[in-house]
C-alpha positions in Angstrom: 73.4 142.3 -28.8 76.5 140.7 -30.4 77.1 137.7 -28.1 73.7 136.2 -28.1 74.6 133.0 -26.1 77.6 131.3 -24.5 78.1 127.7 -23.4 80.9 126.0 -21.6 81.2 122.4 -22.7 83.6 119.4 -22.4 85.3 117.6 -25.3 85.7 113.9 -24.7 85.8 112.2 -28.1 84.2 109.1 -26.7 80.9 111.1 -26.4 80.6 110.9 -30.2 78.9 107.5 -30.9 81.3 106.5 -33.6 84.2 106.9 -31.1 82.5 105.8 -27.9 80.7 102.8 -29.5 78.4 102.4 -26.6 80.6 103.9 -23.8 79.0 107.3 -24.4 76.0 105.9 -22.5 78.2 105.8 -19.4 78.0 109.7 -19.3 74.4 110.0 -20.4 73.9 113.0 -18.2 76.6 114.9 -20.2 75.3 113.7 -23.5 71.7 114.9 -22.7 73.0 118.2 -21.3 75.2 118.7 -24.3 72.3 118.1 -26.7 70.2 120.7 -24.7 73.0 123.3 -24.8 73.5 122.7 -28.6 69.7 123.2 -29.2 69.9 126.5 -27.3 72.9 127.6 -29.5 71.0 126.8 -32.7 67.9 128.6 -31.4 69.8 131.7 -30.7 70.5 131.9 -34.5 74.2 132.9 -34.5 75.8 134.0 -37.7 79.3 133.1 -36.2 80.3 130.6 -33.6 83.5 131.5 -31.8 85.1 128.4 -30.2 88.1 128.5 -27.9 89.9 125.1 -27.5 92.9 124.1 -25.3 93.9 121.8 -28.3 94.2 124.5 -30.9 97.7 126.0 -31.2 98.9 127.1 -27.7 101.8 129.5 -27.0 103.2 130.8 -23.7 102.9 134.5 -24.7 100.5 134.6 -27.6 96.8 133.9 -28.3 96.4 132.1 -31.6 93.5 132.8 -34.0 93.2 130.2 -36.8 93.8 131.8 -40.1 92.5 131.0 -43.6 89.1 130.5 -45.3 88.1 127.4 -43.4 89.2 123.9 -42.2 88.0 120.4 -41.7 88.7 117.5 -39.3 87.6 114.1 -38.4 87.9 111.7 -35.4 90.2 109.5 -37.3 92.8 109.4 -34.6 90.2 108.0 -32.3 89.1 105.3 -34.7 86.2 107.2 -36.4 87.1 108.7 -39.7 83.4 108.9 -40.8 82.5 111.7 -38.3 83.8 115.2 -38.3 83.1 118.7 -39.6 84.1 121.1 -42.3 83.7 124.8 -41.5 84.0 128.2 -43.2 85.9 130.7 -41.2 84.5 134.2 -40.6 87.5 136.0 -42.1 86.1 139.4 -41.6 85.7 138.9 -37.8 89.2 137.3 -37.7 90.7 140.3 -39.3 88.8 142.7 -37.0 90.1 140.7 -34.0 93.7 140.9 -35.3 93.5 144.6 -35.9 91.9 145.3 -32.5 94.6 143.2 -30.7 97.3 145.1 -32.4 95.7 148.4 -31.5 95.3 147.4 -27.9 98.7 145.7 -27.5 97.2 142.3 -26.8 99.6 139.5 -28.1 97.1 137.7 -30.4 96.8 137.0 -34.1 97.0 134.4 -36.8 100.7 133.8 -36.8 102.2 130.4 -35.8 99.6 127.9 -37.0 100.9 124.4 -36.5 97.9 122.2 -37.4 95.4 123.4 -39.9 92.9 120.6 -39.3 90.2 121.1 -36.7 91.1 119.6 -33.2 88.7 117.5 -31.1 88.2 120.4 -28.8 86.3 122.0 -31.7 85.0 118.9 -33.4 83.1 117.6 -30.4 81.0 120.8 -29.8 80.4 121.1 -33.6 79.2 117.5 -33.6 76.4 118.4 -31.2 75.6 121.8 -32.8 75.3 120.3 -36.2 73.1 117.5 -34.8 70.9 120.2 -33.2 70.6 121.9 -36.6 69.6 118.7 -38.2 66.8 118.3 -35.6 65.6 121.8 -36.6 65.5 120.9 -40.2 63.6 117.8 -39.5 60.9 119.9 -37.8 60.5 121.9 -41.0 62.6 124.9 -40.1 65.9 125.9 -41.6 68.6 126.8 -39.2 70.7 130.0 -39.7 74.0 129.0 -41.5 77.1 129.9 -39.3 80.7 130.5 -39.8 83.5 129.8 -37.3 86.3 131.6 -35.5 88.7 129.3 -33.7 90.8 130.5 -30.8 93.6 128.9 -28.8 94.6 129.6 -25.1 98.0 130.6 -23.8 100.2 131.0 -20.8 99.2 134.7 -20.6 97.4 136.1 -17.6 93.7 135.7 -16.8 93.2 139.3 -17.5 94.7 138.9 -21.1 92.4 136.0 -21.7 89.4 138.1 -20.5 90.6 140.9 -22.8 90.6 138.5 -25.7 86.9 137.8 -25.0 86.2 141.5 -24.7 87.6 141.9 -28.3 85.2 139.2 -29.5 82.3 141.1 -28.0 83.5 144.5 -29.3 84.4 143.3 -32.9 81.2 141.3 -33.2 79.2 144.4 -32.3 81.0 146.6 -34.8 80.4 144.1 -37.6 76.7 143.5 -36.5 77.4 139.9 -36.0 75.2 137.5 -33.8 77.8 135.4 -32.1 77.5 132.3 -30.0 80.6 131.7 -27.8 81.6 128.1 -27.2 84.2 127.6 -24.4 85.5 124.1 -25.0 87.3 122.5 -22.0 87.2 119.7 -19.6 87.5 120.2 -15.9 90.0 118.4 -13.7 91.7 115.2 -15.1 92.4 113.9 -11.5 89.1 112.8 -10.1 89.7 109.0 -9.6 92.6 106.8 -8.7 91.7 104.3 -11.4 91.3 107.1 -14.0 93.9 107.6 -16.8 95.6 110.5 -14.8 95.1 109.3 -11.2 93.6 111.2 -8.3 94.6 114.4 -6.6 92.7 116.0 -3.7 92.6 119.3 -5.6 90.7 117.7 -8.5 87.2 117.8 -6.9 88.0 121.2 -5.4 88.7 122.6 -8.8 85.6 121.0 -10.3 83.4 122.5 -7.4 84.9 126.0 -8.0 84.4 125.8 -11.8 80.8 124.5 -11.5 79.9 127.2 -8.9 81.2 129.9 -11.2 79.7 128.6 -14.4 76.4 127.9 -12.7 76.1 131.4 -11.2 78.0 133.6 -13.6 80.4 134.5 -10.8 83.3 135.0 -13.3 85.7 136.6 -11.0 86.2 133.1 -9.4 87.5 131.9 -12.8 90.0 134.7 -12.9 91.3 134.4 -9.4 91.6 130.6 -9.2 94.8 129.6 -7.5 97.3 128.5 -10.2 98.9 125.9 -8.0 95.5 124.3 -7.3 94.7 124.4 -11.0 98.0 122.7 -11.9 97.5 120.0 -9.2 94.0 119.3 -10.5 95.3 119.1 -14.1 92.5 121.2 -15.3 91.9 121.8 -19.0 89.3 124.4 -19.7 89.9 127.3 -17.3 91.5 129.7 -19.7 88.8 128.9 -22.3 86.3 129.8 -19.7 88.1 133.1 -19.0 87.9 134.1 -22.6 84.2 133.4 -22.6 83.8 135.5 -19.5 85.3 138.5 -21.4 82.9 137.9 -24.3 80.1 138.6 -21.7 81.8 141.6 -20.2 79.5 143.9 -18.3 76.5 141.9 -19.5 73.9 140.6 -17.2 73.4 136.8 -17.7 71.2 134.0 -16.7 73.6 131.1 -15.9 72.6 127.5 -15.7 74.8 124.4 -15.0 73.1 121.7 -16.9 75.3 118.8 -15.7 78.5 117.8 -14.1 79.9 114.3 -13.8 83.3 112.4 -14.0 82.9 108.8 -14.1 86.2 108.3 -16.1 88.2 110.4 -13.7 87.8 113.5 -15.8 85.4 116.3 -14.9 82.8 117.1 -17.6 80.6 120.2 -17.0 78.0 121.7 -19.3 76.8 125.3 -18.7 74.7 127.7 -20.6 75.0 131.5 -20.0 72.3 133.6 -21.8 72.5 137.4 -21.8 69.5 138.8 -19.9 70.1 142.5 -20.7 72.0 144.8 -23.0 75.8 144.5 -23.4 77.6 147.0 -21.2 74.6 147.6 -19.0 75.8 146.0 -15.8 79.0 147.8 -14.4 78.9 145.2 -11.5 80.0 142.6 -14.0 83.2 144.5 -15.0 85.3 141.6 -14.0 88.5 143.0 -15.7 88.4 145.9 -13.2 87.6 143.6 -10.3 90.5 141.3 -11.2 93.0 144.1 -11.4 92.0 145.3 -7.9 92.2 141.7 -6.6 95.6 141.1 -8.3 97.2 144.3 -7.1 96.1 143.5 -3.6 97.3 139.9 -3.9 100.8 140.9 -5.2 101.2 143.5 -2.5 100.3 140.9 0.1 102.8 138.4 -1.3 105.5 141.0 -1.3 104.8 142.2 2.3 104.9 138.5 3.3 108.4 137.7 1.8 111.0 136.6 4.3 114.7 137.6 4.0 115.5 134.8 1.5 112.7 135.9 -0.9 113.4 139.5 -0.5 117.1 139.1 -1.2 116.3 137.0 -4.4 113.9 139.8 -5.6 116.3 142.6 -4.8 119.1 140.8 -6.6 117.2 140.2 -9.8 115.5 143.7 -9.8 118.8 145.4 -9.3 120.4 143.4 -12.2 117.5 144.0 -14.6 117.3 147.8 -13.8 121.0 148.6 -13.7 122.8 145.8 -15.4 125.0 145.2 -12.4 125.2 142.6 -9.7 123.7 143.5 -6.3 126.7 144.7 -4.2 127.2 145.2 -1.4 124.6 142.9 0.1 121.8 144.5 2.2 123.0 145.2 5.7 120.0 143.7 7.6 120.4 140.1 6.4 120.0 137.4 9.1 123.3 135.9 10.3 122.4 132.4 8.8 122.4 133.8 5.3 125.9 135.1 5.7 127.5 132.3 7.9 126.0 129.3 6.1 127.0 127.8 2.7 124.6 125.6 0.8 123.3 124.9 -2.7 120.1 126.8 -3.6 117.5 127.1 -6.3 115.6 130.2 -7.2 112.3 129.8 -9.1 110.4 132.6 -10.7 106.7 132.4 -11.6 104.5 134.8 -13.6 100.8 134.3 -13.9 101.2 131.0 -12.2 103.6 129.8 -15.0 107.2 129.0 -14.5 109.3 132.0 -15.7 112.8 130.7 -14.8 114.5 128.3 -12.4 118.3 127.9 -11.9 120.2 126.5 -8.9 123.2 124.8 -7.6 123.3 121.4 -6.0 126.3 122.2 -3.9 127.6 125.7 -2.7 129.6 127.7 -5.2 129.7 131.0 -3.4 131.2 132.3 -0.1 127.8 132.3 1.6 124.2 131.3 1.1 123.3 134.9 0.6 125.7 135.1 -2.4 124.3 131.8 -3.7 120.8 133.3 -3.7 122.0 136.5 -5.4 123.8 134.7 -8.1 121.0 132.1 -8.8 118.3 134.7 -8.8 120.1 136.5 -11.6 120.7 133.3 -13.5 117.0 132.3 -13.1 115.8 135.6 -14.5 118.5 136.3 -17.1 120.2 133.1 -18.1 117.6 130.2 -18.1 117.9 129.0 -21.7 114.2 128.0 -21.7 113.0 131.7 -21.5 114.0 135.1 -22.7 115.6 137.4 -20.0 113.1 139.1 -17.7 112.3 142.6 -18.6 111.7 145.6 -16.3 108.0 145.5 -17.1 107.7 142.0 -15.8 109.4 142.6 -12.4 106.2 143.6 -10.5 104.5 140.4 -11.7 107.1 137.9 -10.5 106.6 135.5 -7.6 109.7 134.0 -6.1 110.6 130.7 -4.4 113.9 129.9 -2.8 114.9 126.2 -2.0 117.9 125.6 0.1 119.2 122.1 -0.5 120.3 119.7 2.1 123.1 117.2 1.5 122.3 114.5 -1.2 122.3 111.0 0.0 122.3 107.7 -1.9 118.8 106.2 -2.8 118.8 102.5 -3.5 115.8 102.7 -5.8 112.3 104.2 -6.2 111.3 102.8 -2.8 113.6 105.3 -1.2 112.0 108.3 -2.8 108.9 110.4 -2.1 108.2 113.4 -4.4 106.4 115.3 -1.5 109.4 114.9 0.9 112.6 114.5 -1.3 114.1 116.0 -4.3 115.9 113.6 -6.6 119.2 113.7 -8.6 119.5 111.2 -11.5 123.1 110.7 -12.6 124.7 108.7 -15.5 128.2 108.1 -16.9 129.7 111.0 -18.8 128.7 113.6 -16.1 125.0 113.7 -17.1 122.8 114.7 -14.3 119.2 115.8 -13.9 117.6 117.2 -10.7 114.0 117.8 -9.7 112.9 119.6 -6.6 110.2 118.1 -4.3 106.7 119.3 -3.8 106.2 120.5 -7.4 102.6 121.1 -8.5 101.5 118.3 -10.9 104.3 115.9 -9.9 102.5 113.4 -7.7 104.3 110.1 -8.1 107.9 108.8 -7.9 107.7 107.6 -11.5 106.8 111.1 -12.7 109.6 112.6 -10.6 112.2 110.2 -12.0 111.1 110.5 -15.6 111.3 114.3 -15.5 114.6 114.4 -13.7 116.1 111.8 -16.2 114.8 113.8 -19.2 116.4 117.0 -17.9 119.7 115.1 -17.8 119.4 113.4 -21.1 119.3 110.0 -19.3 117.5 106.8 -20.1 116.5 105.3 -16.7 117.2 101.8 -18.1 120.7 102.4 -19.2 123.7 101.0 -17.2 125.3 103.0 -14.5 122.3 105.2 -13.5 122.6 106.4 -9.9 119.9 107.9 -7.7 120.3 110.4 -4.9 117.7 112.2 -2.8 117.8 115.4 -0.8 115.5 117.4 1.4 114.9 121.2 1.0 114.2 124.1 3.1 111.6 125.9 1.1 110.9 129.7 1.2 107.8 130.7 -0.7 
């Protein structure tokens, strides 16, 4: 057995007494559960603790593994420089992970480190694990010394995060390591209107989903969670949990949710997952295979449900990427309104629930709405400066949205706006202009909508001459 225990834990710095200074008692159930989870980790006698943290270096298309011989960190940024940790990295396991990732074509490795010090997503779990080790010493027993491997998360698919966990399991077995996997991550950040991030109805929905999955070991639910729901819930730990699931691939587990609470508007869950049989002995827990089957069926369902607007956007980009040429002539079976109507339109692309490109026109620039969609689909996939051009291999994974814009109208101020009903255009002298579409996941307030639109246009909302317009959209998704 290589992965001898796994835990999913939150990382609020205030749970550390030197930071919380008494406020940690307001989440006493989490503190007590954390202590119990840490005791179980120490009792499992791991030689290496692998920790995934959302606050370690994160990239859109790469899973980062911290390099070097070790690192340290403190809670100084939270007012507590006295508490922290210093760790030695398991360089042999890191090298094995990097080699296995290269062999399997998984984009993961030690490149791109931006911050050497340990982040609080790592420090908080280590605070409790080290305290549990001290308890063991006080009882007259010496804990097994451990080294650390620190992983980041990414914008890659759930399957690729699961594969990262599989590599942890496989490489640990090859090296004969006893590994404890620590999945550091909070749940939703939108559980209370008076919390720091506000309230969203999807916040409690996400927490319920995550708690059910972690408390039962039903990891497929973690892989198939709706990306829009997760974005609206402002979750933190899902991809960390997905890597943990891979580290327990095909392994029977005893799962226990020790606690869940969210008194500060952020969900904190503590779960322990203990292997109850040999690794690889339970084919029913091959969640990579289950996810691929689910994902293929989901993408086929989405494609079959596309209307003429979405099908035209897809056909346009796929033709351009495969042939290098613009789609011409237009498909013969287009609805008359696409050919007779002129309007501005935005085409948005998503991959793995993440934005992959979005380009549009506020007013019509082509002879018909159909031509507008054709041109903007190509621009979204090939010319959005935020992303590299879409490749042939990515085409089957793309999900399309088409927004047809209504005529912009003057907005006197924020009181005329509603991010669920209207898009907004912020304009300033010199031709600067920023636009944001309505009904975007994670954009819940007028202030957020205005701030993002202004930033896109390089505009300070307080500068003289700023003008606001609003518009409605006809959304196809």
